[in-house]
NUNUKE-208709 format. One record per residue (C-alpha): x, y, z. Coordinates in steps of 0.2 Angstrom, whole numbers, plus 5000, padded with zeros to 4 digits. Each point is the difference from the previous one (the first is absolute). Layout:
N
<site px="X" py="Y" pz="Z"/>
...
This chain:
384
<site px="5120" py="4982" pz="4961"/>
<site px="4984" py="5001" pz="5011"/>
<site px="4990" py="5014" pz="4991"/>
<site px="4987" py="5000" pz="5013"/>
<site px="5013" py="5004" pz="5014"/>
<site px="5007" py="5013" pz="4988"/>
<site px="4984" py="5009" pz="4997"/>
<site px="4995" py="4999" pz="5019"/>
<site px="5017" py="5009" pz="5004"/>
<site px="4996" py="5015" pz="4988"/>
<site px="4982" py="5001" pz="4997"/>
<site px="4990" py="5015" pz="5006"/>
<site px="4989" py="4988" pz="5011"/>
<site px="4984" py="5006" pz="4991"/>
<site px="4995" py="4983" pz="4993"/>
<site px="4994" py="4985" pz="5009"/>
<site px="5010" py="4987" pz="4989"/>
<site px="4996" py="4982" pz="4997"/>
<site px="5014" py="4988" pz="5001"/>
<site px="5001" py="4998" pz="4981"/>
<site px="5014" py="5006" pz="4988"/>
<site px="4993" py="5002" pz="4983"/>
<site px="5013" py="5000" pz="4986"/>
<site px="4991" py="4996" pz="4984"/>
<site px="4983" py="5001" pz="4992"/>
<site px="4992" py="4995" pz="4984"/>
<site px="4981" py="5002" pz="4995"/>
<site px="4990" py="4996" pz="5016"/>
<site px="5015" py="4991" pz="5009"/>
<site px="5014" py="5005" pz="5010"/>
<site px="5015" py="4990" pz="5008"/>
<site px="5009" py="5002" pz="5016"/>
<site px="5019" py="4999" pz="5002"/>
<site px="4999" py="4981" pz="5003"/>
<site px="4990" py="4998" pz="4983"/>
<site px="4984" py="4997" pz="5008"/>
<site px="4985" py="5005" pz="4989"/>
<site px="4985" py="5010" pz="5006"/>
<site px="4984" py="5006" pz="4991"/>
<site px="5000" py="5019" pz="5003"/>
<site px="4983" py="5007" pz="5005"/>
<site px="5009" py="5015" pz="5007"/>
<site px="5007" py="5006" pz="4984"/>
<site px="5009" py="5015" pz="5008"/>
<site px="4983" py="5005" pz="5008"/>
<site px="4992" py="4999" pz="4983"/>
<site px="5015" py="5007" pz="4989"/>
<site px="5004" py="4985" pz="4990"/>
<site px="4984" py="5000" pz="4989"/>
<site px="5009" py="4994" pz="4985"/>
<site px="5010" py="4987" pz="5009"/>
<site px="5018" py="5001" pz="5007"/>
<site px="5014" py="5005" pz="4988"/>
<site px="4990" py="5000" pz="4984"/>
<site px="5011" py="4998" pz="4985"/>
<site px="4993" py="5016" pz="4992"/>
<site px="5003" py="5011" pz="5015"/>
<site px="5017" py="4993" pz="5003"/>
<site px="5005" py="5004" pz="4981"/>
<site px="4992" py="5017" pz="5001"/>
<site px="5010" py="5004" pz="5016"/>
<site px="5016" py="4994" pz="4992"/>
<site px="4998" py="5009" pz="4984"/>
<site px="4995" py="5016" pz="5009"/>
<site px="5014" py="5000" pz="5013"/>
<site px="5012" py="4998" pz="4986"/>
<site px="4993" py="5016" pz="4992"/>
<site px="4995" py="5012" pz="5014"/>
<site px="4995" py="4997" pz="5018"/>
<site px="4995" py="5016" pz="5007"/>
<site px="4992" py="5016" pz="4992"/>
<site px="4989" py="5012" pz="5011"/>
<site px="4984" py="5007" pz="4992"/>
<site px="5009" py="5017" pz="4998"/>
<site px="5005" py="4992" pz="4984"/>
<site px="4990" py="4990" pz="4987"/>
<site px="5004" py="4981" pz="4998"/>
<site px="4995" py="4988" pz="4987"/>
<site px="4995" py="4986" pz="5011"/>
<site px="4991" py="5010" pz="5012"/>
<site px="4990" py="5008" pz="4986"/>
<site px="4995" py="4983" pz="4994"/>
<site px="4994" py="4995" pz="5017"/>
<site px="4990" py="5016" pz="5004"/>
<site px="4991" py="4998" pz="4983"/>
<site px="4996" py="4982" pz="5004"/>
<site px="4994" py="5003" pz="5018"/>
<site px="4990" py="5015" pz="4993"/>
<site px="4989" py="4987" pz="4989"/>
<site px="4996" py="4989" pz="5015"/>
<site px="4984" py="5010" pz="5006"/>
<site px="4990" py="5011" pz="4989"/>
<site px="5002" py="5018" pz="5005"/>
<site px="5016" py="4997" pz="5009"/>
<site px="5013" py="5005" pz="4988"/>
<site px="5012" py="5009" pz="5013"/>
<site px="5011" py="4990" pz="5012"/>
<site px="5011" py="5004" pz="5014"/>
<site px="5015" py="4987" pz="5003"/>
<site px="5008" py="4997" pz="5016"/>
<site px="5008" py="4985" pz="5010"/>
<site px="4987" py="4992" pz="5011"/>
<site px="4982" py="4998" pz="5006"/>
<site px="5001" py="5012" pz="5015"/>
<site px="5008" py="5013" pz="4988"/>
<site px="4986" py="4998" pz="4988"/>
<site px="4988" py="5003" pz="5014"/>
<site px="5009" py="5015" pz="5006"/>
<site px="5000" py="5008" pz="4983"/>
<site px="4982" py="4997" pz="4997"/>
<site px="4995" py="5008" pz="5017"/>
<site px="5011" py="5015" pz="4995"/>
<site px="4992" py="5001" pz="4983"/>
<site px="4982" py="4999" pz="5007"/>
<site px="5004" py="5015" pz="5012"/>
<site px="5008" py="5010" pz="4986"/>
<site px="4985" py="4996" pz="4988"/>
<site px="4986" py="5004" pz="5012"/>
<site px="5008" py="5013" pz="5012"/>
<site px="4993" py="4989" pz="5014"/>
<site px="5009" py="4990" pz="5014"/>
<site px="4988" py="4987" pz="5006"/>
<site px="5003" py="4981" pz="4995"/>
<site px="4987" py="4986" pz="5003"/>
<site px="5007" py="4983" pz="5001"/>
<site px="4993" py="4983" pz="5006"/>
<site px="5002" py="4990" pz="5016"/>
<site px="5011" py="4985" pz="4998"/>
<site px="5008" py="5009" pz="4985"/>
<site px="5019" py="4999" pz="4997"/>
<site px="5008" py="5013" pz="4989"/>
<site px="5019" py="5001" pz="5006"/>
<site px="5011" py="5005" pz="5014"/>
<site px="5006" py="5018" pz="4996"/>
<site px="4992" py="5013" pz="5009"/>
<site px="4986" py="5005" pz="4988"/>
<site px="4996" py="4982" pz="4995"/>
<site px="5001" py="4994" pz="5018"/>
<site px="4987" py="5014" pz="5004"/>
<site px="4988" py="4991" pz="4988"/>
<site px="5005" py="4983" pz="5007"/>
<site px="4988" py="4994" pz="5013"/>
<site px="5009" py="4987" pz="5011"/>
<site px="5006" py="5007" pz="5016"/>
<site px="5015" py="4989" pz="5002"/>
<site px="5007" py="5010" pz="4985"/>
<site px="4994" py="5017" pz="5005"/>
<site px="5002" py="5001" pz="5019"/>
<site px="5019" py="5002" pz="5002"/>
<site px="4999" py="5015" pz="4988"/>
<site px="4986" py="5011" pz="5006"/>
<site px="4996" py="5014" pz="4997"/>
<site px="4998" py="4995" pz="4981"/>
<site px="4995" py="5012" pz="4986"/>
<site px="4983" py="5008" pz="5005"/>
<site px="4984" py="5000" pz="4991"/>
<site px="4999" py="4981" pz="4996"/>
<site px="4984" py="4992" pz="5004"/>
<site px="4995" py="4981" pz="5000"/>
<site px="4984" py="4992" pz="4996"/>
<site px="4994" py="4982" pz="5001"/>
<site px="5003" py="4990" pz="4985"/>
<site px="4985" py="4996" pz="4989"/>
<site px="4989" py="5012" pz="5010"/>
<site px="4994" py="5012" pz="4986"/>
<site px="4990" py="5011" pz="5012"/>
<site px="5015" py="5003" pz="5011"/>
<site px="5010" py="5004" pz="4985"/>
<site px="4988" py="5012" pz="4993"/>
<site px="4998" py="5009" pz="5017"/>
<site px="5019" py="5002" pz="5002"/>
<site px="5003" py="5009" pz="4983"/>
<site px="4998" py="5018" pz="5001"/>
<site px="5005" py="5016" pz="4991"/>
<site px="5016" py="4999" pz="5010"/>
<site px="5004" py="4983" pz="4993"/>
<site px="5015" py="5000" pz="4987"/>
<site px="4999" py="4981" pz="4996"/>
<site px="4993" py="4983" pz="5005"/>
<site px="5013" py="4987" pz="5000"/>
<site px="4995" py="4981" pz="4999"/>
<site px="5006" py="4983" pz="4996"/>
<site px="4988" py="4990" pz="4989"/>
<site px="5006" py="4984" pz="5009"/>
<site px="5007" py="5003" pz="5017"/>
<site px="5016" py="4991" pz="5001"/>
<site px="5009" py="5002" pz="5016"/>
<site px="4983" py="5002" pz="5008"/>
<site px="4995" py="4982" pz="4997"/>
<site px="4996" py="4998" pz="4981"/>
<site px="4983" py="5009" pz="5001"/>
<site px="4993" py="5004" pz="4982"/>
<site px="4989" py="5016" pz="4999"/>
<site px="4981" py="5000" pz="4998"/>
<site px="4995" py="5008" pz="4983"/>
<site px="4988" py="5011" pz="5010"/>
<site px="5015" py="5007" pz="5010"/>
<site px="5011" py="5004" pz="4985"/>
<site px="4985" py="5008" pz="4991"/>
<site px="4996" py="5011" pz="5015"/>
<site px="5019" py="5005" pz="5001"/>
<site px="5000" py="5005" pz="4981"/>
<site px="4983" py="5009" pz="5001"/>
<site px="5004" py="5010" pz="5016"/>
<site px="5017" py="5005" pz="4993"/>
<site px="4993" py="5007" pz="4984"/>
<site px="4985" py="5008" pz="5009"/>
<site px="5011" py="5009" pz="5014"/>
<site px="5016" py="5004" pz="4990"/>
<site px="5011" py="4987" pz="5008"/>
<site px="5012" py="4988" pz="4990"/>
<site px="4998" py="4981" pz="5001"/>
<site px="5017" py="4992" pz="5002"/>
<site px="5000" py="4981" pz="4998"/>
<site px="5015" py="4991" pz="5007"/>
<site px="5005" py="4985" pz="4988"/>
<site px="5017" py="4998" pz="5008"/>
<site px="4997" py="4982" pz="5005"/>
<site px="4984" py="4996" pz="4989"/>
<site px="5006" py="5007" pz="4984"/>
<site px="5010" py="4993" pz="4985"/>
<site px="4988" py="4986" pz="4997"/>
<site px="5000" py="4992" pz="5017"/>
<site px="4981" py="5000" pz="5002"/>
<site px="4996" py="4994" pz="4983"/>
<site px="4999" py="5017" pz="4991"/>
<site px="5015" py="5012" pz="4998"/>
<site px="4993" py="5010" pz="5014"/>
<site px="4987" py="4995" pz="5014"/>
<site px="4989" py="5015" pz="4997"/>
<site px="4997" py="4994" pz="4982"/>
<site px="4989" py="4986" pz="5008"/>
<site px="4988" py="5015" pz="5004"/>
<site px="4993" py="5015" pz="4990"/>
<site px="5013" py="5012" pz="5007"/>
<site px="5010" py="5014" pz="4993"/>
<site px="5012" py="5006" pz="5014"/>
<site px="5009" py="5016" pz="4999"/>
<site px="5017" py="4992" pz="5005"/>
<site px="5006" py="4982" pz="5001"/>
<site px="5016" py="4996" pz="5010"/>
<site px="5011" py="4986" pz="4994"/>
<site px="5016" py="4991" pz="5006"/>
<site px="5004" py="4982" pz="5004"/>
<site px="4997" py="4990" pz="4984"/>
<site px="5003" py="5014" pz="4988"/>
<site px="5018" py="4997" pz="4996"/>
<site px="5003" py="4981" pz="5002"/>
<site px="5008" py="5002" pz="5017"/>
<site px="5010" py="5016" pz="4997"/>
<site px="4995" py="5014" pz="5012"/>
<site px="4987" py="5012" pz="4991"/>
<site px="4985" py="5009" pz="5004"/>
<site px="4988" py="5011" pz="4990"/>
<site px="4984" py="5010" pz="5001"/>
<site px="4988" py="5001" pz="4985"/>
<site px="4993" py="5017" pz="4999"/>
<site px="4982" py="5003" pz="4994"/>
<site px="4992" py="5016" pz="4992"/>
<site px="4995" py="5007" pz="5017"/>
<site px="5017" py="5001" pz="5006"/>
<site px="5007" py="5018" pz="4998"/>
<site px="5015" py="5004" pz="4988"/>
<site px="5015" py="4996" pz="5011"/>
<site px="5013" py="5014" pz="5000"/>
<site px="5019" py="4996" pz="5000"/>
<site px="5007" py="4999" pz="5018"/>
<site px="4984" py="4996" pz="5010"/>
<site px="5006" py="4982" pz="5001"/>
<site px="5014" py="4989" pz="4994"/>
<site px="5012" py="4986" pz="5002"/>
<site px="5018" py="4996" pz="4995"/>
<site px="4998" py="4982" pz="4995"/>
<site px="4982" py="5000" pz="4994"/>
<site px="4999" py="4994" pz="4982"/>
<site px="5018" py="4996" pz="4999"/>
<site px="5004" py="4990" pz="4984"/>
<site px="5004" py="4984" pz="5008"/>
<site px="4983" py="4999" pz="5009"/>
<site px="4991" py="5006" pz="4985"/>
<site px="5007" py="4986" pz="4989"/>
<site px="4995" py="4987" pz="5013"/>
<site px="4982" py="5008" pz="5000"/>
<site px="4999" py="4999" pz="4981"/>
<site px="5005" py="4982" pz="5000"/>
<site px="4988" py="4996" pz="5014"/>
<site px="4986" py="5008" pz="4990"/>
<site px="5004" py="4990" pz="4985"/>
<site px="5000" py="4984" pz="5010"/>
<site px="4983" py="5004" pz="5008"/>
<site px="4993" py="5002" pz="4983"/>
<site px="5009" py="4986" pz="4990"/>
<site px="4996" py="4987" pz="5014"/>
<site px="4983" py="5006" pz="5004"/>
<site px="5004" py="5001" pz="5018"/>
<site px="4985" py="5010" pz="5006"/>
<site px="4988" py="4987" pz="4992"/>
<site px="5011" py="4986" pz="5007"/>
<site px="4999" py="5008" pz="5017"/>
<site px="4981" py="4999" pz="4998"/>
<site px="4999" py="4982" pz="4995"/>
<site px="5013" py="4993" pz="5012"/>
<site px="4994" py="5011" pz="5014"/>
<site px="4982" py="4994" pz="4998"/>
<site px="5007" py="4982" pz="5001"/>
<site px="5011" py="5004" pz="5015"/>
<site px="4985" py="5008" pz="5009"/>
<site px="4989" py="4985" pz="4996"/>
<site px="5013" py="4987" pz="5007"/>
<site px="5003" py="5010" pz="5016"/>
<site px="4981" py="5002" pz="5003"/>
<site px="4999" py="4981" pz="4998"/>
<site px="5012" py="4997" pz="5015"/>
<site px="4990" py="4992" pz="5014"/>
<site px="5008" py="5008" pz="5016"/>
<site px="4991" py="5007" pz="5016"/>
<site px="5015" py="5012" pz="5001"/>
<site px="4994" py="5010" pz="4984"/>
<site px="4989" py="5014" pz="5003"/>
<site px="4999" py="5007" pz="4982"/>
<site px="5009" py="4999" pz="4983"/>
<site px="4999" py="5015" pz="4989"/>
<site px="5009" py="5010" pz="4987"/>
<site px="5001" py="5005" pz="4982"/>
<site px="5011" py="4993" pz="4986"/>
<site px="5016" py="4995" pz="5008"/>
<site px="4998" py="5011" pz="5015"/>
<site px="4993" py="4987" pz="5013"/>
<site px="4998" py="5000" pz="5019"/>
<site px="4996" py="4985" pz="5011"/>
<site px="4993" py="5007" pz="5017"/>
<site px="5002" py="4988" pz="5014"/>
<site px="4993" py="4999" pz="5017"/>
<site px="5017" py="5001" pz="5008"/>
<site px="5016" py="5010" pz="4997"/>
<site px="5009" py="4995" pz="4984"/>
<site px="5018" py="5001" pz="5004"/>
<site px="5003" py="4982" pz="5005"/>
<site px="4991" py="4994" pz="4984"/>
<site px="5010" py="5011" pz="4989"/>
<site px="5016" py="4993" pz="5008"/>
<site px="4993" py="4982" pz="4997"/>
<site px="4996" py="5004" pz="4982"/>
<site px="5018" py="5006" pz="4998"/>
<site px="5006" py="4983" pz="5007"/>
<site px="4989" py="4992" pz="4986"/>
<site px="5008" py="5011" pz="4986"/>
<site px="4987" py="5013" pz="4999"/>
<site px="5003" py="5019" pz="5004"/>
<site px="4985" py="5010" pz="5005"/>
<site px="4996" py="5017" pz="5008"/>
<site px="4990" py="5005" pz="5015"/>
<site px="4986" py="5014" pz="4997"/>
<site px="4997" py="5005" pz="5018"/>
<site px="5001" py="4987" pz="5014"/>
<site px="4987" py="4988" pz="4994"/>
<site px="5001" py="5000" pz="4981"/>
<site px="5012" py="4990" pz="4989"/>
<site px="5003" py="5009" pz="4984"/>
<site px="5005" py="4993" pz="4983"/>
<site px="5008" py="5011" pz="4987"/>
<site px="5009" py="4988" pz="4988"/>
<site px="5007" py="5005" pz="4983"/>
<site px="4987" py="5001" pz="4987"/>
<site px="5009" py="4986" pz="4991"/>
<site px="4997" py="4987" pz="5014"/>
<site px="4993" py="4984" pz="4992"/>
<site px="4985" py="4990" pz="5006"/>
<site px="5011" py="4986" pz="5005"/>
<site px="5010" py="5012" pz="5011"/>
<site px="4983" py="5007" pz="5007"/>
<site px="4995" py="4982" pz="5004"/>
<site px="5016" py="4998" pz="5010"/>
<site px="4997" py="5016" pz="5010"/>
<site px="4982" py="4994" pz="5004"/>
<site px="5006" py="4983" pz="5005"/>
<site px="5013" py="5008" pz="5011"/>
<site px="4987" py="5011" pz="5008"/>
<site px="4988" py="4986" pz="5003"/>
<site px="5014" py="4990" pz="5008"/>
<site px="5006" py="5014" pz="5012"/>
<site px="4982" py="5004" pz="5005"/>
<site px="4996" py="4981" pz="5005"/>
<site px="5016" py="4996" pz="5009"/>
């Protein structure tokens, strides 16, 4: 059976597909239907942080599925209770957690909680930022290619230049409910924040009664070398949005809630599948793996090695190499689509981040030998 033809006959058409059918994954590697092996620096858009099909997650899913798959939060559940307690220890002062199913849902929830907590409606976000595609998250997202077909979006969203503290300070007023920022802009080109920008965001939110929401959907769960990217800075956000790597590949999102978030009353928000026992079991297993295998520390060490190796490539096509941990971008002076295809031909899967940045988001278990293979492949395609 030709699976590509089958998908093309029935898919929605929303995805620009690559001519590759992935059927199996293990660690930092995936295989196609012909058995060809690839080093996966896509990792499901930064989802497979602990590697594909980690045995602990597989076992947790199997055992939980045999016991109970679904249980809404109108009832208590043993697996969910353990996960909530575990997530409530990750950041001091953030003992409450809302569980959902995806990153954009986490952002939508955080926006609602900010408006509910402050009684205000304004949201300040950053240029080049990406927060999701549902209407509220899309309103916070900057790129016009995502926004334009769906105007008018939710009102009272304002965008400021990233890493411009004065512009941010001027934008936050007594009508602002929240400032929403990525610590490392992912889709926007792998741009880490300046400390002064984040410090200004926190200070101005405290001073003017707004809440600071940090979007860790792509940068969280160990990817940047700490559990959360904001922990590289002296920050205490009011909410942290999570998804992608939180449950080992099973769909899950979450919002960590700080002390400045109001007590949330039953009925103001909700989700049928959020915190279901199957996803909760996967997330618990994922957190165990992160701790037992020291994956944030491994991301810091391997990421520094990866960055150093990439920066040593001698190519006139490279404008800049930047990143944090295993969230790395190589900006070229040309459009990257042909080079990403050429990398795939050499057995390396990578992502774009805008038109001119090749983005590498490998599983945190990637080895240095595999990093060497990726760097050699990139050097080869840039010199052809």
